[in-house]
One Martini backbone bead per residue (centre of mass of N, CA, C, O) as a GRO file, in nm:
protein
  261
    1UNK     BB    1   0.097   0.035   0.023
    2UNK     BB    2   0.081   0.353  -0.009
    3UNK     BB    3   0.121   0.652   0.147
    4UNK     BB    4  -0.155   0.773   0.082
    5UNK     BB    5  -0.326   0.533   0.182
    6UNK     BB    6  -0.229   0.530   0.474
    7UNK     BB    7  -0.327   0.831   0.539
    8UNK     BB    8  -0.638   0.751   0.421
    9UNK     BB    9  -0.771   0.528   0.625
   10UNK     BB   10  -0.874   0.783   0.798
   11UNK     BB   11  -1.034   1.058   0.979
   12UNK     BB   12  -0.873   1.036   1.216
   13UNK     BB   13  -0.732   1.351   1.313
   14UNK     BB   14  -0.862   1.519   1.107
   15UNK     BB   15  -0.925   1.822   0.942
   16UNK     BB   16  -1.261   1.950   0.941
   17UNK     BB   17  -1.459   2.146   0.722
   18UNK     BB   18  -1.791   2.298   0.777
   19UNK     BB   19  -2.020   2.446   0.600
   20UNK     BB   20  -2.306   2.509   0.734
   21UNK     BB   21  -2.266   2.361   1.046
   22UNK     BB   22  -2.528   2.438   1.249
   23UNK     BB   23  -2.729   2.285   1.043
   24UNK     BB   24  -2.863   2.025   0.920
   25UNK     BB   25  -2.653   1.885   0.712
   26UNK     BB   26  -2.398   2.006   0.840
   27UNK     BB   27  -2.447   1.896   1.127
   28UNK     BB   28  -2.455   1.596   1.046
   29UNK     BB   29  -2.168   1.585   0.933
   30UNK     BB   30  -2.017   1.680   1.184
   31UNK     BB   31  -2.109   1.448   1.365
   32UNK     BB   32  -1.994   1.215   1.198
   33UNK     BB   33  -1.693   1.303   1.190
   34UNK     BB   34  -1.661   1.324   1.495
   35UNK     BB   35  -1.726   1.020   1.553
   36UNK     BB   36  -1.459   0.947   1.368
   37UNK     BB   37  -1.226   1.169   1.488
   38UNK     BB   38  -1.247   1.445   1.394
   39UNK     BB   39  -1.151   1.773   1.345
   40UNK     BB   40  -1.378   2.043   1.405
   41UNK     BB   41  -1.493   2.301   1.173
   42UNK     BB   42  -1.733   2.546   1.182
   43UNK     BB   43  -1.916   2.739   0.933
   44UNK     BB   44  -2.069   3.073   0.959
   45UNK     BB   45  -2.284   3.357   1.034
   46UNK     BB   46  -2.401   3.242   1.314
   47UNK     BB   47  -2.275   3.252   1.622
   48UNK     BB   48  -2.490   3.124   1.804
   49UNK     BB   49  -2.532   2.865   1.635
   50UNK     BB   50  -2.237   2.774   1.641
   51UNK     BB   51  -2.202   2.750   1.947
   52UNK     BB   52  -2.423   2.541   1.991
   53UNK     BB   53  -2.303   2.324   1.803
   54UNK     BB   54  -2.020   2.304   1.933
   55UNK     BB   55  -2.125   2.201   2.219
   56UNK     BB   56  -2.192   1.903   2.079
   57UNK     BB   57  -1.867   1.907   1.999
   58UNK     BB   58  -1.613   1.788   2.134
   59UNK     BB   59  -1.335   1.993   2.057
   60UNK     BB   60  -1.446   2.201   1.881
   61UNK     BB   61  -1.499   2.454   1.621
   62UNK     BB   62  -1.539   2.804   1.521
   63UNK     BB   63  -1.632   3.020   1.233
   64UNK     BB   64  -1.694   3.336   1.110
   65UNK     BB   65  -1.862   3.339   0.783
   66UNK     BB   66  -1.885   3.451   0.441
   67UNK     BB   67  -1.863   3.281   0.142
   68UNK     BB   68  -1.890   3.551  -0.045
   69UNK     BB   69  -1.634   3.650   0.128
   70UNK     BB   70  -1.305   3.635   0.090
   71UNK     BB   71  -1.191   3.764   0.348
   72UNK     BB   72  -1.362   3.600   0.546
   73UNK     BB   73  -1.260   3.323   0.455
   74UNK     BB   74  -0.955   3.361   0.497
   75UNK     BB   75  -0.971   3.419   0.801
   76UNK     BB   76  -1.111   3.155   0.891
   77UNK     BB   77  -0.901   2.949   0.775
   78UNK     BB   78  -0.658   3.054   0.924
   79UNK     BB   79  -0.769   3.005   1.210
   80UNK     BB   80  -0.827   2.704   1.178
   81UNK     BB   81  -0.529   2.622   1.110
   82UNK     BB   82  -0.403   2.732   1.375
   83UNK     BB   83  -0.567   2.533   1.559
   84UNK     BB   84  -0.565   2.231   1.375
   85UNK     BB   85  -0.452   2.278   1.109
   86UNK     BB   86  -0.466   2.168   0.820
   87UNK     BB   87  -0.693   2.117   0.576
   88UNK     BB   88  -0.824   1.785   0.480
   89UNK     BB   89  -1.139   1.850   0.505
   90UNK     BB   90  -1.403   1.954   0.275
   91UNK     BB   91  -1.734   2.091   0.339
   92UNK     BB   92  -1.962   2.220   0.105
   93UNK     BB   93  -2.280   2.346   0.240
   94UNK     BB   94  -2.334   2.617   0.179
   95UNK     BB   95  -2.662   2.772   0.119
   96UNK     BB   96  -2.926   2.884  -0.120
   97UNK     BB   97  -3.283   2.960  -0.177
   98UNK     BB   98  -3.459   3.110  -0.465
   99UNK     BB   99  -3.769   3.207  -0.601
  100UNK     BB  100  -3.863   3.256  -0.957
  101UNK     BB  101  -3.958   3.359  -1.226
  102UNK     BB  102  -3.771   3.430  -1.487
  103UNK     BB  103  -3.900   3.719  -1.552
  104UNK     BB  104  -3.842   3.783  -1.218
  105UNK     BB  105  -3.533   3.756  -1.246
  106UNK     BB  106  -3.306   3.935  -1.107
  107UNK     BB  107  -2.985   4.030  -1.056
  108UNK     BB  108  -2.979   3.997  -0.751
  109UNK     BB  109  -3.069   3.705  -0.742
  110UNK     BB  110  -2.859   3.588  -0.931
  111UNK     BB  111  -2.605   3.679  -0.773
  112UNK     BB  112  -2.674   3.537  -0.505
  113UNK     BB  113  -2.686   3.242  -0.604
  114UNK     BB  114  -2.391   3.235  -0.709
  115UNK     BB  115  -2.241   3.326  -0.456
  116UNK     BB  116  -2.334   3.096  -0.260
  117UNK     BB  117  -2.337   2.821  -0.463
  118UNK     BB  118  -2.040   2.888  -0.608
  119UNK     BB  119  -1.833   3.100  -0.506
  120UNK     BB  120  -1.809   2.979  -0.222
  121UNK     BB  121  -1.668   2.722  -0.312
  122UNK     BB  122  -1.427   2.853  -0.445
  123UNK     BB  123  -1.315   2.997  -0.198
  124UNK     BB  124  -1.270   2.737  -0.022
  125UNK     BB  125  -1.092   2.572  -0.213
  126UNK     BB  126  -0.855   2.780  -0.227
  127UNK     BB  127  -0.767   2.740   0.081
  128UNK     BB  128  -0.688   2.403   0.048
  129UNK     BB  129  -0.534   2.295  -0.207
  130UNK     BB  130  -0.230   2.341  -0.141
  131UNK     BB  131  -0.208   2.183   0.127
  132UNK     BB  132  -0.302   1.916  -0.003
  133UNK     BB  133  -0.073   1.894  -0.205
  134UNK     BB  134   0.154   1.888   0.002
  135UNK     BB  135   0.026   1.622   0.151
  136UNK     BB  136  -0.110   1.420  -0.056
  137UNK     BB  137  -0.404   1.497   0.077
  138UNK     BB  138  -0.770   1.491   0.017
  139UNK     BB  139  -1.113   1.613   0.092
  140UNK     BB  140  -1.386   1.699  -0.130
  141UNK     BB  141  -1.726   1.809  -0.052
  142UNK     BB  142  -2.011   1.894  -0.242
  143UNK     BB  143  -2.312   2.026  -0.148
  144UNK     BB  144  -2.575   2.034  -0.352
  145UNK     BB  145  -2.804   1.907  -0.594
  146UNK     BB  146  -3.039   1.806  -0.816
  147UNK     BB  147  -3.014   2.097  -0.952
  148UNK     BB  148  -2.727   2.000  -1.083
  149UNK     BB  149  -2.876   1.771  -1.287
  150UNK     BB  150  -3.150   1.925  -1.305
  151UNK     BB  151  -3.451   2.078  -1.366
  152UNK     BB  152  -3.642   2.364  -1.237
  153UNK     BB  153  -3.900   2.544  -1.179
  154UNK     BB  154  -3.845   2.877  -1.052
  155UNK     BB  155  -3.498   2.810  -1.033
  156UNK     BB  156  -3.276   2.915  -1.234
  157UNK     BB  157  -3.044   3.030  -1.061
  158UNK     BB  158  -3.002   2.784  -0.884
  159UNK     BB  159  -2.945   2.580  -1.111
  160UNK     BB  160  -2.704   2.725  -1.233
  161UNK     BB  161  -2.525   2.710  -0.980
  162UNK     BB  162  -2.534   2.398  -0.943
  163UNK     BB  163  -2.417   2.327  -1.217
  164UNK     BB  164  -2.152   2.477  -1.163
  165UNK     BB  165  -2.064   2.298  -0.921
  166UNK     BB  166  -2.029   2.044  -1.091
  167UNK     BB  167  -1.815   2.153  -1.283
  168UNK     BB  168  -1.607   2.221  -1.065
  169UNK     BB  169  -1.574   1.939  -0.955
  170UNK     BB  170  -1.470   1.802  -1.217
  171UNK     BB  171  -1.227   1.987  -1.275
  172UNK     BB  172  -1.068   1.957  -1.007
  173UNK     BB  173  -1.043   1.650  -1.006
  174UNK     BB  174  -0.851   1.641  -1.254
  175UNK     BB  175  -0.615   1.820  -1.145
  176UNK     BB  176  -0.586   1.614  -0.860
  177UNK     BB  177  -0.581   1.298  -0.925
  178UNK     BB  178  -0.243   1.263  -0.861
  179UNK     BB  179  -0.258   1.395  -0.532
  180UNK     BB  180  -0.462   1.251  -0.318
  181UNK     BB  181  -0.729   1.394  -0.433
  182UNK     BB  182  -1.075   1.440  -0.375
  183UNK     BB  183  -1.374   1.533  -0.581
  184UNK     BB  184  -1.713   1.581  -0.476
  185UNK     BB  185  -2.070   1.524  -0.512
  186UNK     BB  186  -2.371   1.588  -0.331
  187UNK     BB  187  -2.727   1.518  -0.427
  188UNK     BB  188  -2.998   1.625  -0.293
  189UNK     BB  189  -3.299   1.612  -0.222
  190UNK     BB  190  -3.556   1.658  -0.043
  191UNK     BB  191  -3.479   1.791   0.280
  192UNK     BB  192  -3.505   1.789   0.628
  193UNK     BB  193  -3.511   2.132   0.663
  194UNK     BB  194  -3.531   2.467   0.679
  195UNK     BB  195  -3.552   2.496   0.371
  196UNK     BB  196  -3.802   2.317   0.338
  197UNK     BB  197  -3.988   2.475   0.524
  198UNK     BB  198  -3.986   2.726   0.347
  199UNK     BB  199  -4.114   2.592   0.097
  200UNK     BB  200  -4.378   2.504   0.224
  201UNK     BB  201  -4.473   2.790   0.312
  202UNK     BB  202  -4.470   2.908   0.026
  203UNK     BB  203  -4.685   2.724  -0.093
  204UNK     BB  204  -4.909   2.795   0.105
  205UNK     BB  205  -4.906   3.110   0.049
  206UNK     BB  206  -4.943   3.096  -0.282
  207UNK     BB  207  -5.185   2.850  -0.298
  208UNK     BB  208  -5.353   2.747  -0.026
  209UNK     BB  209  -5.238   2.507   0.080
  210UNK     BB  210  -5.180   2.261   0.267
  211UNK     BB  211  -4.937   2.101   0.423
  212UNK     BB  212  -4.995   1.823   0.307
  213UNK     BB  213  -5.004   1.918   0.009
  214UNK     BB  214  -4.723   2.041  -0.004
  215UNK     BB  215  -4.566   1.784   0.068
  216UNK     BB  216  -4.679   1.606  -0.159
  217UNK     BB  217  -4.562   1.774  -0.398
  218UNK     BB  218  -4.261   1.716  -0.317
  219UNK     BB  219  -4.268   1.399  -0.292
  220UNK     BB  220  -4.348   1.336  -0.595
  221UNK     BB  221  -4.039   1.347  -0.708
  222UNK     BB  222  -4.016   1.093  -0.528
  223UNK     BB  223  -4.041   0.757  -0.574
  224UNK     BB  224  -4.061   0.710  -0.246
  225UNK     BB  225  -4.228   0.935  -0.108
  226UNK     BB  226  -3.984   1.109   0.037
  227UNK     BB  227  -3.777   1.243   0.256
  228UNK     BB  228  -3.472   1.339   0.326
  229UNK     BB  229  -3.211   1.275   0.549
  230UNK     BB  230  -2.934   1.413   0.681
  231UNK     BB  231  -2.793   1.137   0.757
  232UNK     BB  232  -2.774   1.035   0.465
  233UNK     BB  233  -2.571   1.245   0.373
  234UNK     BB  234  -2.354   1.191   0.586
  235UNK     BB  235  -2.290   0.903   0.496
  236UNK     BB  236  -2.185   0.977   0.214
  237UNK     BB  237  -1.966   1.174   0.295
  238UNK     BB  238  -1.804   0.982   0.478
  239UNK     BB  239  -1.732   0.780   0.257
  240UNK     BB  240  -1.568   0.989   0.076
  241UNK     BB  241  -1.351   1.017   0.334
  242UNK     BB  242  -1.284   0.717   0.328
  243UNK     BB  243  -1.185   0.421   0.319
  244UNK     BB  244  -1.241   0.301  -0.025
  245UNK     BB  245  -1.269   0.603  -0.196
  246UNK     BB  246  -1.011   0.680  -0.373
  247UNK     BB  247  -1.161   0.632  -0.675
  248UNK     BB  248  -1.361   0.864  -0.594
  249UNK     BB  249  -1.401   1.107  -0.857
  250UNK     BB  250  -1.600   1.347  -1.010
  251UNK     BB  251  -1.872   1.304  -0.861
  252UNK     BB  252  -2.247   1.276  -0.869
  253UNK     BB  253  -2.441   1.203  -0.587
  254UNK     BB  254  -2.753   1.085  -0.555
  255UNK     BB  255  -2.997   1.164  -0.284
  256UNK     BB  256  -3.337   1.077  -0.414
  257UNK     BB  257  -3.508   0.806  -0.454
  258UNK     BB  258  -3.469   0.803  -0.791
  259UNK     BB  259  -3.498   1.078  -0.944
  260UNK     BB  260  -3.199   1.018  -1.035
  261UNK     BB  261  -3.057   0.804  -1.320
   0.00000   0.00000   0.00000
């Protein structure tokens, strides 16, 4: 077994950064990697939420940053690296969704969707790629969406950003394929998070449907007729960071009950 494989046999002791790590999918991923022995830094915009999440992860840390702001990201990653050492695992989970018919999608909405869902990933990846190259080992997982694989009506800007995130994943994976670094995307379907709750309430408010009807309309796109659970995403992310997944790179793995085949 070569040196890269030996050092990549486990995530235990490795420094993992999870953006958007205070709740939902990010919190589930942080918990899973923490349970596997990783040193965890969670990053987000809400200090109170980050502190609360950090307190459930013994020995972990947090940094406040807005992934759309390069200076903010650079400062946070520098502080994280000073505390736990170079970042060896990066989980890009921060994201946002906003809907509007295409004709009513203004430039502000368009710019915001790209900034959060695409440029934010770019900013964070640039902070870790050279240290990973130096170490000849690294794992990057971009939590994207099935919207990065297929289209959905009324979220053109969101879909464009998520498709861009898939392209970025594939391109970077090829650049570092021979350097002990893997880069993959995990693409959840509708997942039970605060973001889903916002979508349900939006449907109820704009259509007059009941909560049950709103949930049914969203579950209808999933052949299993159910919402995805954050822990299911965490399981997939953890696998991509673990021993046995060394040859998995440049992939976009849908966790969506068969919605994307």
